[in-house]
C-alpha positions as CSV (number, residue, x, y, z in Angstrom):
1,X,-19.2,38.0,4.4
2,X,-17.2,36.5,7.3
3,X,-19.3,35.0,10.0
4,X,-18.6,36.2,13.6
5,X,-16.6,33.9,15.9
6,X,-18.9,32.4,18.5
7,X,-18.6,34.3,21.8
8,X,-18.4,32.4,25.0
9,X,-18.8,33.6,28.6
10,X,-15.6,35.1,29.9
11,X,-14.0,33.5,33.0
12,X,-16.3,30.5,32.9
13,X,-14.9,27.5,34.8
14,X,-13.3,25.0,32.4
15,X,-14.5,21.4,32.3
16,X,-11.5,19.8,30.5
17,X,-13.3,16.6,29.4
18,X,-16.2,18.6,28.1
19,X,-14.0,20.9,26.0
20,X,-12.1,17.9,24.7
21,X,-15.3,16.3,23.6
22,X,-16.4,19.5,21.9
23,X,-13.0,19.7,20.1
24,X,-13.3,16.1,19.0
25,X,-16.8,16.7,17.6
26,X,-15.6,19.7,15.6
27,X,-12.5,17.9,14.4
28,X,-14.6,15.0,13.0
29,X,-16.9,17.4,11.2
30,X,-14.0,19.5,9.8
31,X,-12.1,16.4,8.6
32,X,-15.1,15.2,6.6
33,X,-15.0,18.5,4.7
34,X,-11.3,18.4,4.2
35,X,-11.0,14.8,2.7
36,X,-10.6,14.4,-1.0
37,X,-12.0,10.8,-1.7
38,X,-10.9,10.6,-5.3
39,X,-7.3,11.1,-4.3
40,X,-7.5,9.4,-0.9
41,X,-5.7,12.4,0.6
42,X,-6.5,15.4,2.7
43,X,-6.5,19.0,1.4
44,X,-3.8,21.3,2.6
45,X,-6.3,23.7,4.2
46,X,-9.8,25.1,4.2
47,X,-9.8,28.8,3.9
48,X,-12.6,31.4,4.3
49,X,-13.0,34.1,1.7
50,X,-15.7,36.5,0.6
51,X,-17.2,33.8,-1.5
52,X,-17.3,31.2,1.2
53,X,-15.0,28.5,2.6
54,X,-12.9,26.6,0.0
55,X,-10.4,23.8,0.0
56,X,-6.8,24.4,-1.2
57,X,-4.1,22.0,-2.2
58,X,-3.3,18.6,-0.9
59,X,-0.9,17.3,1.8
60,X,0.6,13.9,2.4
61,X,2.0,15.0,5.7
62,X,-1.3,16.2,7.0
63,X,-2.9,13.0,5.8
64,X,-0.4,10.9,7.8
65,X,-1.2,13.0,10.9
66,X,-4.9,12.5,10.5
67,X,-4.3,8.7,10.2
68,X,-2.4,8.9,13.5
69,X,-5.4,10.6,15.1
70,X,-7.7,7.8,13.7
71,X,-5.6,4.9,15.2
72,X,-7.5,5.0,18.5
73,X,-10.9,5.6,16.9
74,X,-13.5,3.0,15.9
75,X,-13.4,1.9,12.3
76,X,-16.8,3.3,11.6
77,X,-15.6,6.8,12.6
78,X,-12.6,6.5,10.3
79,X,-14.8,5.3,7.4
80,X,-17.2,8.1,8.1
81,X,-14.4,10.7,7.8
82,X,-12.8,9.0,4.9
83,X,-15.9,8.7,2.7
84,X,-16.1,4.9,3.2
85,X,-12.4,4.2,2.9
86,X,-10.6,2.5,5.8
87,X,-7.5,4.1,7.4
88,X,-5.4,1.2,6.1
89,X,-6.5,1.9,2.5
90,X,-5.5,5.6,2.8
91,X,-2.3,4.6,4.5
92,X,-1.6,2.2,1.7
93,X,-1.9,5.0,-0.9
94,X,0.3,7.2,1.4
95,X,3.1,4.6,1.5
96,X,3.0,4.3,-2.3
97,X,3.3,8.1,-2.7
98,X,6.1,8.3,-0.1
99,X,8.3,6.0,-2.1
100,X,8.8,8.9,-4.6
101,X,9.4,11.7,-2.1
102,X,12.8,12.7,-0.8
103,X,11.2,14.3,2.3
104,X,12.4,13.2,5.8
105,X,9.3,14.7,7.5
106,X,6.8,13.0,5.2
107,X,8.7,9.7,5.4
108,X,8.7,9.8,9.2
109,X,5.0,10.6,9.5
110,X,4.1,7.9,7.0
111,X,6.1,5.3,9.0
112,X,4.6,6.6,12.2
113,X,1.1,6.2,10.9
114,X,1.8,2.8,9.3
115,X,3.3,1.4,12.5
116,X,0.5,2.8,14.7
117,X,-2.0,1.1,12.3
118,X,0.1,-2.1,12.2
119,X,0.0,-1.8,8.4
120,X,1.3,-4.7,6.4
121,X,3.6,-2.4,4.4
122,X,5.2,-0.7,7.5
123,X,8.5,-2.3,6.7
124,X,8.5,-0.6,3.3
125,X,7.9,2.7,5.0
126,X,10.8,2.0,7.3
127,X,13.1,1.2,4.5
128,X,12.2,4.5,2.9
129,X,13.0,6.4,6.0
130,X,16.3,4.5,6.4
131,X,17.3,5.5,2.8
132,X,17.0,9.2,3.7
133,X,19.6,8.8,6.6
134,X,18.0,11.0,9.2
135,X,21.0,10.9,11.6
136,X,22.9,12.8,9.0
137,X,20.2,14.6,7.0
138,X,19.9,18.4,7.0
139,X,16.4,18.3,8.4
140,X,14.9,20.5,11.2
141,X,14.4,19.3,14.8
142,X,10.7,18.8,14.3
143,X,11.3,16.2,11.5
144,X,14.1,14.5,13.4
145,X,11.6,14.2,16.4
146,X,9.0,12.7,14.1
147,X,11.5,10.1,13.0
148,X,12.2,9.1,16.6
149,X,8.5,8.9,17.4
150,X,7.9,6.8,14.3
151,X,10.6,4.3,15.4
152,X,9.5,4.0,19.0
153,X,5.7,4.5,18.8
154,X,4.0,2.9,21.8
155,X,2.2,-0.3,21.2
156,X,4.4,-1.4,18.3
157,X,7.5,-3.6,18.4
158,X,10.7,-1.5,18.1
159,X,12.2,-2.0,14.8
160,X,15.1,0.0,13.4
161,X,16.5,0.2,17.0
162,X,20.0,1.2,15.8
163,X,18.5,4.0,13.7
164,X,16.4,5.2,16.7
165,X,19.4,5.2,18.9
166,X,21.4,7.3,16.3
167,X,18.5,9.8,16.0
168,X,18.1,10.1,19.7
169,X,21.9,10.8,20.1
170,X,21.7,13.6,17.5
171,X,18.6,15.1,19.2
172,X,20.1,14.9,22.6
173,X,23.4,16.4,21.4
174,X,21.3,19.4,20.2
175,X,19.7,20.0,23.5
176,X,20.7,23.2,25.3
177,X,21.0,22.3,29.0
178,X,21.2,26.0,30.1
179,X,18.0,27.0,28.4
180,X,16.3,23.5,28.5
181,X,15.4,24.0,24.8
182,X,16.0,22.4,21.5
183,X,17.1,24.6,18.5
184,X,15.2,24.8,15.3
185,X,18.0,23.0,13.5
186,X,19.8,20.1,15.2
187,X,23.6,19.6,15.2
188,X,24.9,18.9,11.8
189,X,22.2,20.9,10.0
190,X,22.8,24.3,8.4
191,X,20.9,27.2,10.1
192,X,20.5,30.8,8.9
193,X,23.1,32.7,11.0
194,X,20.8,35.6,11.9
195,X,18.1,33.2,13.2
196,X,20.2,30.4,14.5
197,X,19.3,31.3,18.1
198,X,15.5,31.2,17.4
199,X,13.4,28.1,18.3
200,X,9.6,27.8,17.8
201,X,7.1,26.1,20.0
202,X,7.1,23.0,17.8
203,X,10.8,22.6,18.5
204,X,9.9,22.0,22.1
205,X,6.7,19.9,21.8
206,X,7.8,17.2,19.3
207,X,11.2,16.4,21.1
208,X,9.3,16.1,24.4
209,X,6.9,13.6,22.8
210,X,9.6,11.7,20.9
211,X,12.0,11.4,23.9
212,X,9.2,10.3,26.1
213,X,8.5,7.5,23.6
214,X,12.2,6.7,23.4
215,X,12.4,6.4,27.1
216,X,9.5,4.0,27.2
217,X,11.3,1.8,24.6
218,X,14.8,2.0,26.0
219,X,14.7,3.4,29.6
220,X,17.2,6.1,28.6
221,X,17.5,8.4,31.6
222,X,19.2,11.1,29.5
223,X,16.2,11.2,27.2
224,X,13.8,11.4,30.1
225,X,15.7,14.1,31.7
226,X,15.8,16.3,28.6
227,X,12.1,15.8,28.1
228,X,11.3,16.7,31.7
229,X,13.5,19.8,31.6
230,X,12.1,21.0,28.3
231,X,8.5,20.5,29.5
232,X,9.2,22.4,32.7
233,X,10.6,25.3,30.8
234,X,7.8,25.3,28.3
235,X,5.2,25.5,31.1
236,X,7.2,28.1,33.0
237,X,7.0,30.4,29.9
238,X,3.3,29.9,29.3
239,X,1.5,33.2,29.0
240,X,-0.6,34.7,31.8
241,X,-3.9,33.8,30.0
242,X,-2.6,30.3,29.0
243,X,-0.9,31.3,25.7
244,X,1.7,28.9,24.4
245,X,4.0,31.5,22.9
246,X,5.7,31.1,19.5
247,X,9.4,32.1,19.4
248,X,12.2,31.5,22.0
249,X,15.9,32.1,22.4
250,X,17.7,28.8,22.8
251,X,20.6,30.5,24.4
252,X,18.7,31.9,27.3
253,X,15.3,30.1,27.4
254,X,13.4,33.4,27.1
255,X,10.5,34.4,24.9
256,X,11.6,36.4,21.8
257,X,8.1,37.0,20.3
258,X,4.8,35.5,21.5
259,X,2.6,35.9,18.5
260,X,1.0,34.3,16.6
261,X,-0.7,32.1,19.2
262,X,-1.9,29.0,17.3
263,X,-5.0,27.1,18.1
264,X,-3.3,23.7,17.5
265,X,-0.7,24.4,20.2
266,X,-3.4,25.1,22.7
267,X,-5.9,22.3,21.8
268,X,-3.5,19.5,20.8
269,X,0.2,19.8,20.5
270,X,1.0,20.9,24.1
271,X,-1.5,18.4,25.5
272,X,-0.2,15.4,23.5
273,X,3.4,16.1,24.5
274,X,2.7,16.6,28.1
275,X,0.4,13.6,28.2
276,X,3.2,11.5,26.7
277,X,5.6,12.7,29.4
278,X,3.0,12.0,32.1
279,X,2.6,8.4,30.8
280,X,6.3,8.0,30.9
281,X,7.1,9.2,34.4
282,X,4.0,10.4,36.1
283,X,4.6,14.2,35.8
284,X,1.3,16.0,35.8
285,X,1.1,19.2,33.8
286,X,-2.7,19.2,33.6
287,X,-2.9,22.8,35.1
288,X,-0.9,24.1,32.1
289,X,-3.0,22.1,29.7
290,X,-6.2,23.5,31.2
291,X,-4.9,27.0,31.0
292,X,-4.1,26.5,27.3
293,X,-7.6,25.3,26.6
294,X,-9.0,28.2,28.6
295,X,-7.2,30.6,26.2
296,X,-8.6,28.8,23.2
297,X,-12.2,29.2,24.4
298,X,-11.8,32.8,25.5
299,X,-8.6,34.5,24.2
300,X,-8.4,37.9,25.8
301,X,-6.9,39.4,22.6
302,X,-10.2,39.1,20.6
303,X,-13.9,39.4,21.3
304,X,-14.9,35.8,21.0
305,X,-13.3,32.4,20.4
306,X,-11.3,30.6,17.7
307,X,-13.8,27.8,18.2
308,X,-16.6,28.5,15.6
309,X,-19.4,26.2,16.5
310,X,-21.6,27.6,13.7
311,X,-19.1,26.7,11.0
312,X,-17.9,23.5,12.8
313,X,-14.3,24.7,12.5
314,X,-11.5,25.9,14.7
315,X,-9.7,28.9,13.2
316,X,-5.9,28.8,13.0
317,X,-4.5,31.6,15.1
318,X,-4.5,35.0,16.7
319,X,-1.8,37.1,15.3
320,X,-0.6,40.7,15.1
321,X,-2.0,43.2,12.6
322,X,1.4,43.5,10.7
323,X,3.0,43.2,7.3
324,X,5.4,40.4,6.4
325,X,5.9,39.0,9.9
326,X,7.6,42.2,10.9
327,X,7.5,41.7,14.7
328,X,9.2,38.3,14.5
329,X,11.9,39.6,12.2
330,X,12.6,42.7,14.3
331,X,12.7,40.7,17.6
332,X,14.9,38.1,16.1
333,X,17.4,40.7,14.9
334,X,17.3,42.6,18.2
335,X,17.9,39.5,20.3
336,X,20.7,38.5,17.9
337,X,22.5,41.7,18.8
338,X,22.1,41.0,22.5
339,X,20.2,38.2,24.2
340,X,18.4,40.7,26.5
341,X,17.4,43.2,23.8
342,X,13.8,43.4,22.8
343,X,11.9,46.0,20.8
344,X,9.2,47.6,23.1
345,X,5.7,48.8,22.2
346,X,4.8,46.2,19.5
347,X,1.4,45.7,21.1
348,X,0.6,49.3,20.3
349,X,2.0,49.4,16.8
350,X,1.0,45.9,15.8
351,X,-1.9,44.8,18.1
352,X,-2.5,41.0,18.3
353,X,-6.1,41.1,17.2
354,X,-6.0,39.5,13.8
355,X,-7.8,36.1,13.3
356,X,-6.5,33.8,10.6
357,X,-9.6,32.3,9.1
358,X,-8.1,29.0,7.9
359,X,-7.8,25.5,9.3
360,X,-5.6,22.6,8.4
361,X,-6.3,18.8,8.6
362,X,-3.3,18.1,10.8
363,X,-4.7,20.4,13.5
364,X,-7.8,18.2,13.6
365,X,-5.8,15.1,13.4
366,X,-3.7,16.1,16.4
367,X,-6.9,16.8,18.4
368,X,-8.0,13.2,18.0
369,X,-4.4,12.0,18.8
370,X,-4.2,14.2,21.9
371,X,-7.7,13.4,23.2
372,X,-8.5,9.7,22.4
373,X,-11.7,8.3,23.8
374,X,-9.9,6.8,26.8
375,X,-9.0,10.3,28.1
376,X,-12.6,11.3,28.3
C-alpha cells in the first residue's frame, strides 16, 4: 500500500538554508539506494508499486549528473553514496561507455563531469563530443546547452574554445528576443510542425546556466543579455504559489500548459540556473527560488508534500488526472491555431491532484549541484 506523503504546516515561513539541508540529506539517502555497484552506474529510477519500491533500468546520463553533484562534496560522502567507489572511478567507467554511444547529450554530460572532476581522461571525453559535431547535430536545445556548459565549466581551463564559440552562436541564433525564450529545437534541427512553437521549462533553465558559464569564460555580452532576459521572463511567469510551469509558447512568451509541476524544477533546476546567473552578474532572484521551494514543501494542489521524509525520497511531480498527456496535447494544438487560444476548464475536467510516485537519480544529483555546502 502506498504510504502517505508527509504533511507539513501550511503557510509556515520558509528557512531556505534549512530546506536546502533537508533536501541534501534526502538526496544522499536516495542516491545510496539508486546506485548499482556491480555496474558502477545509477538506476534509471526508483518507482513505488503495490509490492514496494523497486529500481528500474540504468542511465549513463543520470550517472554523469550525479557525478556533477558530487564534485563539491567530500570524498568520503561520494564513496558513501557509491558503495566505496570514488567519483573518479565511476567517471572512468562512464567515459569508457561513452565512447560507444552516438548520443550528444550523454557525451556532453560525461565531458562536463570529467572536466569538473579534473579527470585524467577528460580529453578523451572532449574528443568524443567533438566527433558528434554539436554545432550541426540535430539535437534539442537542452543537449546543446549541456555541451556549452561542459566546455566552459567554471574552475576548469577552457579547452575546445572554438567548439564552445560555435555552439554558443547556434544557441544565441535560436533565442527569440520577443518572447525571451529558447525553442525546444535550436536552429538547424528538425522540429515537429504542430509543436514547433512549444518550449518546456528545461529549455529555459539549461541555456541560462550555459550562457552564464560562457559569459564568465568569454565576457560575451550577447550571451549575458540572453541569459538575463530569459531568467526575467521565467520568473515573471512563475505560478502564484511558486510553481515553475512546464510548457510555453516561444512566439509570445506565455504559458501554454502548466502541469505537470516537477519537484526537480522547484528544488534544483531553477535554483542552479539562477545562482549561475547571480554569480555571473549579481542579479538576485532569491525570492523566486524561495517561492519555488515553498511550493515543494506545501503544494496547494495536494494534501501534503512531495518531500517524503518517512521514505527518504522526493516524489517526481504533481500532474493532472488525465489519459495520455491530453491537456498538453490539446493546449499545444489550440495555441498552434492561434497564439492566444487556450482550452478552458481543464482544472475541472483533469484536476492537478495526481502524484507521480517515482524518483530519478539526476534529480538528486542536481540538488547537490544546486546546493553545495558553500551555499548553506
